[in-house]
BAFIVEX-45029 format. One record per residue (C-alpha): residue in three letters; x negated, y negated, z. Coordinates in pm, whole numbers, plus 50000, padded with zeros to 5 digits. Example, Ala and Ser with C-alpha at 12.3 -4.5 7.8 and 13.67 -1.06 7.14 Angstrom:
BEGIN
ALA	48770	50450	50780
SER	48633	50106	50714
//
This chain:
BEGIN
MET	50000	50000	50000
ARG	49717	49761	50088
THR	49527	49821	49765
PRO	49806	49702	49528
LEU	49868	49404	49757
LEU	49497	49315	49757
SER	49480	49361	49381
HIS	49780	49132	49333
SER	49628	48866	49561
LEU	49297	48879	49374
ARG	49481	48854	49042
ARG	49664	48542	49163
ILE	49340	48382	49280
TRP	49170	48465	48950
ALA	49461	48306	48760
LEU	49438	47972	48944
ASP	49361	47679	48713
LYS	49052	47565	48901
PHE	48915	47904	49007
GLY	48690	47963	48706
TYR	48569	47602	48711
SER	48493	47620	49084
LEU	48318	47956	49054
ARG	48087	47825	48780
VAL	47999	47524	48994
LEU	47938	47751	49295
ILE	47699	47972	49098
ALA	47512	47673	48953
LEU	47477	47484	49283
ALA	47396	47788	49498
SER	47130	47916	49256
SER	46972	47570	49231
MET	46964	47529	49609
GLY	46823	47881	49644
LEU	46552	47807	49387
SER	46446	47486	49559
TRP	46421	47666	49896
TYR	46238	47961	49740
LEU	45977	47728	49588
GLY	45951	47533	49912
GLN	46052	47211	49738
PRO	46392	47108	49879
ALA	46358	46769	49704
MET	46421	46952	49374
ALA	46778	47017	49479
ILE	46886	46653	49444
PRO	46812	46600	49070
LEU	46922	46957	48992
PHE	47253	46899	49170
LEU	47306	46564	48997
GLY	47238	46721	48657
ILE	47485	47003	48730
ILE	47750	46753	48839
ALA	47704	46541	48525
SER	47722	46848	48301
ALA	48035	46976	48475
LEU	48197	46633	48439
ALA	48123	46647	48064
GLU	48293	46986	48021
THR	48610	47006	47814
ASP	48813	47307	47709
ASP	48691	47480	47393
SER	48595	47812	47240
TRP	48245	47931	47324
LEU	48111	47810	46990
GLY	48277	47474	47035
ARG	48147	47455	47390
LEU	47795	47534	47268
SER	47814	47254	47010
ALA	47947	47014	47273
LEU	47668	47118	47510
LEU	47401	47039	47251
VAL	47557	46695	47190
THR	47584	46638	47566
LEU	47221	46732	47628
LEU	47109	46504	47345
CYS	47303	46214	47500
PHE	47170	46299	47846
THR	46811	46312	47717
VAL	46838	45971	47551
ALA	47002	45824	47863
ALA	46748	45966	48109
ALA	46450	45869	47892
SER	46586	45516	47839
VAL	46632	45463	48212
LYS	46281	45591	48281
LEU	46118	45371	48018
LEU	46316	45051	48086
PHE	46346	45075	48465
PRO	46036	44858	48539
TYR	46167	44575	48313
PRO	46487	44431	48468
LEU	46595	44206	48177
LEU	46547	44477	47915
PHE	46702	44731	48149
VAL	47023	44537	48221
SER	47064	44446	47851
GLY	47025	44810	47749
MET	47263	44923	48024
ALA	47535	44679	47917
ALA	47503	44774	47549
ALA	47500	45146	47628
ALA	47803	45119	47857
PHE	48001	44934	47590
ALA	47904	45181	47317
LEU	47976	45486	47530
VAL	48323	45365	47631
MET	48403	45284	47268
LEU	48332	45650	47180
GLY	48666	45719	47346
ALA	48824	45611	47015
LEU	48718	45949	46873
GLY	48919	46155	47121
GLU	48921	46294	47473
ARG	48620	46523	47419
TYR	48395	46236	47316
ALA	48530	46011	47589
THR	48448	46276	47849
ILE	48092	46326	47720
ALA	48041	45949	47707
GLN	48163	45902	48065
ALA	47935	46183	48188
THR	47640	46029	48002
LEU	47703	45698	48176
ILE	47716	45876	48511
LEU	47394	46068	48441
SER	47215	45745	48349
ILE	47307	45605	48692
TYR	47191	45930	48853
SER	46859	45868	48676
MET	46848	45519	48827
ILE	46914	45663	49173
ALA	46633	45915	49128
ALA	46393	45646	49000
ASP	46486	45414	49287
GLN	46437	45699	49534
ARG	46080	45742	49411
GLY	46018	45367	49419
GLY	45923	45391	49053
GLU	45611	45593	49139
ALA	45556	45968	49151
PRO	45275	46216	49072
ASN	45479	46334	48776
PRO	45701	46041	48669
TRP	45908	46259	48433
SER	45986	46530	48689
ASP	46323	46385	48794
PRO	46457	46330	48438
LEU	46346	46682	48346
LEU	46511	46830	48655
LEU	46833	46638	48578
LEU	46833	46787	48228
ALA	46746	47132	48367
GLY	47048	47120	48600
ALA	47272	47002	48316
THR	47144	47279	48087
TRP	47189	47547	48351
TYR	47554	47459	48412
GLY	47616	47419	48038
LEU	47484	47769	47964
LEU	47701	47912	48241
SER	48000	47738	48085
VAL	47925	47874	47737
LEU	47884	48227	47874
TRP	48208	48199	48073
ASN	48402	48078	47768
ALA	48265	48367	47565
LEU	48371	48624	47825
PHE	48710	48475	47920
SER	48814	48276	47614
HIS	49190	48332	47657
GLN	49217	48235	48023
PRO	49257	47858	47957
VAL	49534	47935	47705
GLN	49721	48141	47963
GLN	49683	47868	48224
SER	49798	47588	47994
LEU	50098	47792	47875
ALA	50187	47872	48236
ARG	50177	47503	48327
LEU	50392	47422	48023
TYR	50663	47671	48119
ARG	50657	47556	48482
GLU	50715	47195	48375
LEU	50982	47311	48131
GLY	51153	47506	48410
ALA	51158	47191	48625
TYR	51319	47003	48334
PHE	51588	47272	48303
LYS	51669	47241	48674
LEU	51686	46861	48661
LYS	51908	46876	48353
ALA	52142	47112	48540
THR	52209	46840	48800
LEU	52381	46630	48530
PHE	52653	46895	48507
GLU	52773	46865	48864
PRO	53151	46806	48834
VAL	53143	46515	49078
ARG	53307	46176	49035
GLN	53090	45868	49093
LEU	52776	46070	49020
ASP	52465	45849	48989
VAL	52394	45955	48632
GLU	52140	45676	48570
GLU	51916	45787	48857
ARG	51923	46147	48738
ARG	51853	46046	48379
LEU	51556	45842	48501
GLN	51418	46146	48684
LEU	51478	46349	48369
ALA	51286	46097	48155
GLN	50993	46103	48398
GLN	50989	46484	48401
ASN	51003	46478	48021
GLY	50673	46291	48030
ARG	50516	46577	48227
VAL	50656	46834	47981
VAL	50516	46636	47686
SER	50175	46615	47856
ALA	50177	46992	47907
LEU	50281	47050	47544
ASN	49997	46831	47418
ALA	49741	47001	47642
THR	49856	47348	47531
LYS	49838	47247	47166
GLU	49478	47129	47206
THR	49382	47449	47389
LEU	49529	47662	47111
LEU	49378	47444	46839
HIS	49027	47495	46981
ARG	49070	47871	46945
LEU	49236	47885	46607
GLY	48938	47760	46406
ASN	48964	47779	46030
GLY	49046	48148	46004
ARG	49354	48354	46079
PRO	49443	48373	46448
GLY	49381	48699	46626
ALA	49661	48906	46777
LYS	49641	48746	47122
ILE	49621	48389	46997
SER	49907	48460	46757
HIS	50105	48590	47057
TYR	50034	48273	47257
LEU	50103	48053	46954
LYS	50455	48197	46928
LEU	50512	48132	47298
TYR	50402	47772	47238
PHE	50645	47730	46947
LEU	50916	47889	47161
ALA	50849	47628	47431
GLN	50876	47352	47169
ASP	51214	47480	47053
LEU	51339	47527	47410
HIS	51228	47172	47490
GLU	51425	47030	47198
ARG	51732	47232	47292
VAL	51729	47161	47665
SER	51668	46789	47608
SER	51968	46765	47374
SER	52297	46604	47479
HIS	52632	46668	47311
TYR	52854	46420	47495
PRO	52837	46169	47784
TYR	52842	46396	48088
GLN	53040	46159	48310
GLU	53329	46169	48061
LEU	53318	46549	48058
ALA	53318	46554	48439
GLU	53624	46325	48445
ALA	53816	46529	48187
PHE	53735	46873	48333
PHE	53720	46781	48700
HIS	53963	47061	48792
SER	53783	47322	48583
ASP	53469	47519	48665
VAL	53329	47489	48311
LEU	53066	47224	48395
PHE	52963	47418	48704
ARG	52913	47721	48477
CYS	52695	47514	48238
GLY	52483	47385	48524
ARG	52444	47729	48680
LEU	52328	47881	48352
LEU	52077	47600	48303
ARG	51939	47651	48654
LEU	51899	48024	48593
GLN	51724	47953	48264
GLY	51493	47715	48450
VAL	51412	47994	48695
ALA	51344	48223	48397
CYS	51098	47968	48254
ILE	50909	47960	48584
GLU	50907	48341	48600
LEU	50774	48348	48242
ALA	50499	48104	48348
THR	50396	48339	48629
ALA	50400	48641	48396
VAL	50178	48464	48141
GLN	49934	48339	48402
LEU	49903	48678	48574
ARG	49917	48872	48244
GLN	50218	49071	48359
PRO	50533	49182	48174
PHE	50820	48932	48171
ARG	51166	49062	48257
TYR	51467	48844	48190
SER	51722	48862	48471
GLU	52060	49018	48398
ALA	52218	48743	48609
ASN	52163	48506	48314
ALA	52371	48721	48081
GLN	52650	48730	48338
ALA	52633	48351	48378
GLN	52665	48315	47999
ALA	52968	48546	47996
ASP	53128	48346	48278
LEU	53080	48024	48081
GLU	53242	48178	47772
SER	53539	48290	47985
SER	53585	47939	48123
LEU	53578	47791	47772
GLU	53832	48047	47650
HIS	54061	47963	47942
LEU	54048	47594	47848
ARG	54114	47673	47481
ILE	54423	47880	47564
GLN	54576	47582	47748
SER	54589	47392	47413
ASN	54568	47047	47570
PRO	54561	46795	47279
ALA	54356	46549	47490
TRP	54080	46804	47517
ARG	54050	46888	47148
GLY	53742	46675	47073
LEU	53582	46743	47411
LEU	53618	47119	47369
ARG	53431	47100	47039
SER	53143	46932	47219
LEU	53157	47193	47493
ARG	53148	47470	47232
ALA	52839	47310	47076
LEU	52683	47290	47423
SER	52771	47653	47490
GLY	52623	47755	47155
ASN	52302	47573	47240
LEU	52284	47744	47580
SER	52353	48079	47417
THR	52065	48030	47172
MET	51829	47944	47458
GLN	51957	48257	47632
ARG	51857	48474	47336
GLN	51520	48304	47302
LEU	51430	48350	47668
ALA	51551	48710	47662
SER	51315	48784	47372
ALA	51019	48602	47533
SER	50895	48934	47670
ASN	50807	49019	47310
PRO	50742	48687	47130
ASP	50599	48874	46830
ALA	50955	48986	46754
LEU	51080	48626	46745
GLU	51174	48472	46414
GLY	50847	48392	46239
GLU	50744	48029	46196
GLN	50743	47907	45837
ASP	50459	47671	45923
SER	50233	47752	46217
SER	49971	47485	46146
LEU	49871	47242	46420
LEU	49757	46885	46368
ASP	49395	46826	46463
ARG	49366	46464	46575
GLU	48986	46465	46609
PRO	48778	46288	46339
GLN	48702	46513	46044
SER	48395	46326	45916
VAL	48138	46064	46016
HIS	48320	45809	45799
ASP	48647	45888	45978
ALA	48475	45850	46316
LEU	48322	45514	46225
SER	48655	45391	46088
ARG	48831	45475	46414
ILE	48571	45290	46619
ARG	48582	44991	46382
LEU	48961	44966	46422
GLN	48917	44936	46800
LEU	48663	44652	46779
THR	48916	44379	46853
PRO	49018	44203	47176
THR	49373	44330	47126
SER	49249	44688	47166
LEU	49291	44831	47516
LEU	48978	45043	47466
PHE	48772	44737	47364
ARG	48888	44552	47675
HIS	48795	44844	47899
ALA	48452	44874	47735
LEU	48386	44503	47782
ARG	48500	44514	48145
MET	48284	44817	48219
SER	47967	44667	48070
LEU	48014	44330	48245
ALA	48100	44500	48575
LEU	47777	44701	48559
VAL	47577	44386	48484
CYS	47742	44215	48781
GLY	47668	44517	49002
TYR	47305	44517	48892
ALA	47276	44145	48973
VAL	47435	44196	49315
LEU	47209	44484	49414
HIS	46902	44282	49314
ALA	47028	43971	49491
ILE	47087	44138	49826
HIS	46850	44428	49760
PRO	47042	44687	49964
GLU	46894	45027	50036
GLN	47014	45293	49786
GLY	47175	45005	49593
TYR	47239	45200	49271
TRP	47534	45373	49436
VAL	47708	45037	49375
LEU	47696	45102	49000
LEU	47814	45460	49041
THR	48117	45349	49244
THR	48197	45084	48982
VAL	48196	45344	48703
PHE	48431	45575	48893
VAL	48670	45305	49019
CYS	48696	45085	48707
GLN	48989	45229	48510
PRO	49158	45110	48187
ASN	49440	44932	48375
TYR	49503	44757	48705
GLY	49740	45017	48849
ALA	49503	45310	48795
THR	49209	45104	48930
ARG	49407	45012	49241
ILE	49489	45375	49316
LYS	49131	45488	49250
LEU	48989	45209	49470
VAL	49200	45309	49771
GLN	49121	45677	49721
ARG	48748	45613	49675
VAL	48710	45396	49985
THR	48928	45622	50202
GLY	48750	45936	50085
THR	48405	45782	50138
VAL	48487	45673	50493
ALA	48627	46019	50572
GLY	48322	46191	50422
LEU	48079	45971	50614
VAL	48257	46033	50947
VAL	48273	46410	50890
GLY	47909	46412	50773
TRP	47793	46224	51084
ALA	47976	46479	51302
LEU	47838	46780	51113
PHE	47482	46648	51137
ASP	47511	46671	51516
LEU	47699	47002	51522
PHE	47480	47182	51264
PRO	47124	47047	51266
SER	46993	47353	51078
GLN	46869	47266	50728
GLN	46990	47600	50591
VAL	47344	47548	50721
GLN	47350	47194	50582
ALA	47235	47328	50244
LEU	47530	47569	50252
PHE	47763	47279	50336
ALA	47626	47083	50040
VAL	47710	47368	49800
ILE	48060	47410	49948
ALA	48120	47035	49925
GLY	48024	47039	49557
VAL	48272	47317	49487
VAL	48549	47133	49675
PHE	48478	46819	49473
PHE	48533	46993	49140
ALA	48831	47192	49265
THR	49016	46876	49375
ARG	48887	46585	49167
SER	49182	46583	48924
SER	49457	46644	49180
ARG	49340	46513	49522
TYR	49079	46248	49454
THR	49054	46126	49814
LEU	48950	46474	49928
ALA	48718	46505	49629
THR	48547	46176	49720
ALA	48500	46292	50079
ALA	48347	46615	49948
ILE	48103	46445	49711
THR	48003	46208	49992
LEU	47922	46509	50211
LEU	47720	46664	49929
VAL	47510	46347	49897
LEU	47453	46323	50272
PHE	47347	46685	50311
CYS	47125	46681	50001
PHE	46940	46368	50106
ASN	46908	46502	50460
GLN	46707	46790	50312
VAL	46426	46548	50223
GLY	46476	46252	50456
ASP	46709	46089	50702
GLY	47073	46156	50619
TYR	47186	45929	50901
GLY	47013	45637	50732
LEU	47231	45684	50426
ILE	47566	45645	50606
TRP	47584	45264	50627
PRO	47426	45195	50286
ARG	47669	45440	50125
LEU	47967	45264	50287
VAL	47845	44917	50189
ASP	47770	45027	49833
THR	48114	45183	49797
LEU	48284	44863	49913
LEU	48071	44644	49685
GLY	48121	44869	49382
SER	48496	44889	49442
LEU	48529	44511	49475
ILE	48333	44454	49153
ALA	48552	44704	48965
ALA	48873	44547	49098
ALA	48753	44197	49009
ALA	48659	44308	48657
VAL	49001	44459	48591
PHE	49177	44154	48736
LEU	48969	43882	48567
ILE	48821	44016	48240
LEU	49086	44043	47967
PRO	49334	44201	48209
ASP	49569	44459	48059
TRP	49896	44379	48236
GLN	50150	44643	48140
GLY	50441	44397	48155
ARG	50290	44184	47879
ARG	50294	44470	47631
LEU	50618	44633	47747
ASN	50797	44512	47434
GLN	50530	44681	47218
VAL	50573	45013	47399
VAL	50953	44993	47378
ALA	50928	44908	47007
ASN	50720	45221	46954
THR	50985	45443	47117
LEU	51255	45306	46883
SER	51035	45333	46573
ARG	50942	45693	46654
SER	51308	45779	46717
ALA	51394	45642	46372
ASP	51127	45865	46214
TYR	51261	46163	46407
LEU	51616	46093	46285
ARG	51501	46080	45922
GLN	51317	46411	45957
ILE	51624	46572	46114
MET	51849	46461	45829
ARG	51602	46599	45575
GLN	51632	46932	45756
TYR	52011	46921	45724
GLU	51967	46882	45350
SER	51704	47154	45301
GLY	51788	47388	45589
LYS	51607	47446	45915
ARG	51232	47468	45877
ASP	51000	47387	46164
ASP	50726	47254	45940
LEU	50440	47033	46055
ALA	50608	46708	45943
TYR	50920	46781	46147
ARG	50730	46896	46455
LEU	50501	46592	46433
ALA	50797	46351	46417
ARG	50960	46526	46713
ARG	50637	46522	46917
ASN	50570	46156	46834
ALA	50918	46063	46956
HIS	50865	46248	47284
ASN	50511	46108	47320
ALA	50647	45754	47284
ASP	50914	45827	47545
ALA	50647	45960	47782
ALA	50423	45656	47715
LEU	50708	45423	47815
SER	50756	45616	48140
THR	50381	45595	48216
THR	50369	45223	48136
LEU	50657	45151	48376
SER	50493	45358	48652
ASN	50174	45152	48608
MET	50376	44829	48613
LEU	50504	44906	48962
LEU	50144	44892	49091
GLU	50075	44546	48947
PRO	50116	44211	49127
GLY	50475	44091	49161
HIS	50469	43834	48881
PHE	50359	44093	48625
ARG	50627	44348	48711
LYS	50927	44117	48688
ASP	51059	44310	48385
ALA	51021	44651	48549
GLU	51394	44691	48616
THR	51478	44606	48255
GLY	51209	44848	48144
PHE	51352	45134	48349
ARG	51699	45067	48210
PHE	51547	45075	47865
LEU	51379	45406	47950
ILE	51715	45556	48048
LEU	51875	45433	47725
SER	51588	45541	47499
HIS	51570	45882	47663
THR	51946	45926	47622
LEU	51903	45831	47255
LEU	51630	46095	47230
ASN	51869	46347	47390
TYR	52132	46279	47121
LEU	51867	46311	46850
SER	51753	46640	47002
GLY	52116	46756	46989
LEU	52108	46693	46613
GLY	51778	46875	46584
ALA	51893	47172	46790
HIS	52182	47247	46550
ARG	52003	47199	46219
GLU	52099	47547	46106
SER	52471	47480	46158
LEU	52533	47280	45839
PRO	52596	47483	45520
ASP	52326	47433	45260
ASP	52568	47312	44990
ALA	52756	47066	45211
ARG	52702	46697	45142
ASP	52883	46407	45301
GLU	52819	46051	45183
LEU	52948	45899	45507
LEU	52702	46098	45718
GLU	52408	46033	45486
ASN	52475	45658	45478
ALA	52534	45653	45855
ALA	52201	45821	45925
GLN	52019	45576	45697
GLN	52192	45281	45864
LEU	52110	45406	46214
ALA	51743	45464	46129
SER	51724	45117	45971
SER	51884	44960	46279
LEU	51632	45129	46507
ASP	51347	45007	46287
GLU	51496	44656	46284
LEU	51509	44654	46665
ALA	51153	44785	46684
THR	51026	44514	46449
ALA	51202	44241	46648
LEU	51047	44365	46972
GLN	50706	44406	46812
ASN	50706	44049	46676
ASN	50900	43881	46960
GLN	51182	43786	46725
PRO	51545	43718	46826
VAL	51768	44025	46867
ALA	52139	44020	46789
VAL	52327	44165	47085
TYR	52637	44245	46879
ASN	52640	44390	46530
GLU	52977	44419	46354
THR	52848	44668	46098
GLU	52731	44909	46369
GLU	53058	44872	46559
ALA	53259	44952	46246
LEU	53032	45249	46173
ALA	53076	45384	46526
GLN	53455	45367	46496
GLN	53442	45538	46157
LEU	53223	45821	46291
GLU	53452	45873	46589
GLN	53758	45922	46366
ALA	53686	46262	46217
ALA	53965	46426	46015
GLU	54123	46737	46164
ASP	54033	46954	45865
VAL	53659	46884	45898
ASP	53461	47200	45976
ASP	53276	47231	46307
SER	52935	47183	46147
HIS	53027	46848	45995
ARG	53214	46744	46305
LEU	52911	46814	46526
LEU	52686	46607	46301
GLN	52942	46326	46288
THR	52988	46331	46666
GLN	52615	46316	46734
LEU	52566	46029	46489
GLY	52854	45850	46660
LEU	52688	45891	46999
ILE	52361	45758	46858
CYS	52545	45461	46708
ARG	52706	45380	47046
GLN	52358	45364	47201
LEU	52256	45077	46972
GLY	52470	44820	47152
PRO	52314	44873	47498
LEU	51968	44896	47337
ARG	52025	44559	47166
SER	52139	44405	47492
MET	51833	44530	47679
ALA	51601	44418	47398
ALA	51749	44066	47403
HIS	51711	44054	47781
LEU	51352	44173	47758
LEU	51265	43909	47500
ARG	51457	43636	47687
GLU	51639	43531	47370
ARG	51989	43385	47347
PRO	52247	43639	47225
GLN	52326	43594	46857
VAL	52609	43741	46654
GLN	52529	43912	46330
GLY	52791	43998	46072
//
């Protein structure tokens, strides 16, 4: 009995997102510490540790070949950085000029994608580690190149471990990213179920806001999973396992479109069917499907079989019985509502079948187009063009690069002016705290200072409790592992851990106590410089570009609508163009949610439009829900059916969304009322009785989209502070 339980526990630990990462760091740090003790040179541990940390910070997900290529690029960047610091360190003017130029150039590499941004950030960090090592030696040493070489040796050692790990366990990141995706999707299902509570006076806006924010997390997980799969697809045909995971990814995309779809305003359904259990049945089925998504996530992560619960099938049968009971009553007032409920039930039934077949995704309907869009530059010319496009003060990346370089120059001037001991930690703190926007910098500043204080207090206590050098060396290794295990989720704890690592490492060769006050002062100085840079140097206040972000959501929704209507003409086909339009619409929705969250952290004057922004988020996400409803039923329309009213309506709606987007983009007046749209909405809502269900569904959804334009216009006018104008 104990053996299966132990095996299951070990499997769960092995499947944890950060376990492999932490184990690699543990092996690298422990072996480096062991080597330095074996050679009787504990001072070696410091540059080796710093090189390992920089290399681990530069790591991004990839296949082993991709990781090897990235490692070679990383080591080249590290070599240039370490050599430049060593050569220019004795010449302050040349040094600070080179540092500012390098910082600007490295941040601008972020225009090429996340991989390059990560390598650039790690290179900047390693260059400061080189400064710390040079400052520690006072610029003089028997072998002046020993520290740069040891930094590179540590970076190489961790990089080789990473390549070997990726070669041995190449599919583990795919499993982990898919598991995260289905967990986030399950949470979305459960939140969506709360909209079906048959309760009067339900706060629908608050629940829709929560749904929009959760949608951002689902979109982030979808994007991360796509990148993980893309790195393993290469240019050839995918292997059996990757093909299996690819189908699970496409299944998640389809489930996301279906669960985010809306077929009618839920408060009106709750009012009409208050005395029926039909909405309760819809909500219960959605909750069970959410549970199934989470169970599927666990099965994928632990590499176990997935079994779909029979309770879901019973819940579906109960919903069908409730619908049949309502149909038998033949209430004329319910005729249109029942059609929407049948469309909703059909959508839930399709998701039921898809989840039931998730145990064998290879048996799912094959994708007509399984290609994925690679957003990374495909040539040197492409890379240079992307960087050139960002070389403008209107670019957020350009502003961040300028702030970072000037903040480092300011930090260098401060440390030379007051000449503090271990002063180069000021620059390191500035690099970690200075983020692309004020809100993120504010959070990082508080976490960095709090974590540093906690780490210094704990370190001071542990120095007294465990004076043994060997025990402190063990603590240093453990602290390094904790840092990497928590740096992306609990940064305060991660900062405390890295502070402990520094204290214990430096105590191996000197006086760790003497580092406590300088480390605290340096952290405070570096944090203040970073905060001042973000506040004073081309500040990126989210409220000032809120109209641009909102405009993007409307423009992307218009593109999505056009792609959906093309699918109704040609038949359902999840090709790359359609999936890209759908993903861009959801990405824009998620970007608006993130922008508003950042706005709440800004000074009061700059977040005055936050309430309007959140109302806009609710409206735009509801619009996206109605569009997803159209997309979910693409297969419902007969191939030979054409309707001029619906085609013209779709074109008019897409044009209206583009018109609103352009007005917001250019700060132009927005008409609050549009007679043409009002007439179109009334025309769409008056469907003839002999219209088939497929046409009626399409007409109903377009009508719902049309009714969203009025509130969107009103919010846009309020956001732009323009007088309402009437347009005929």
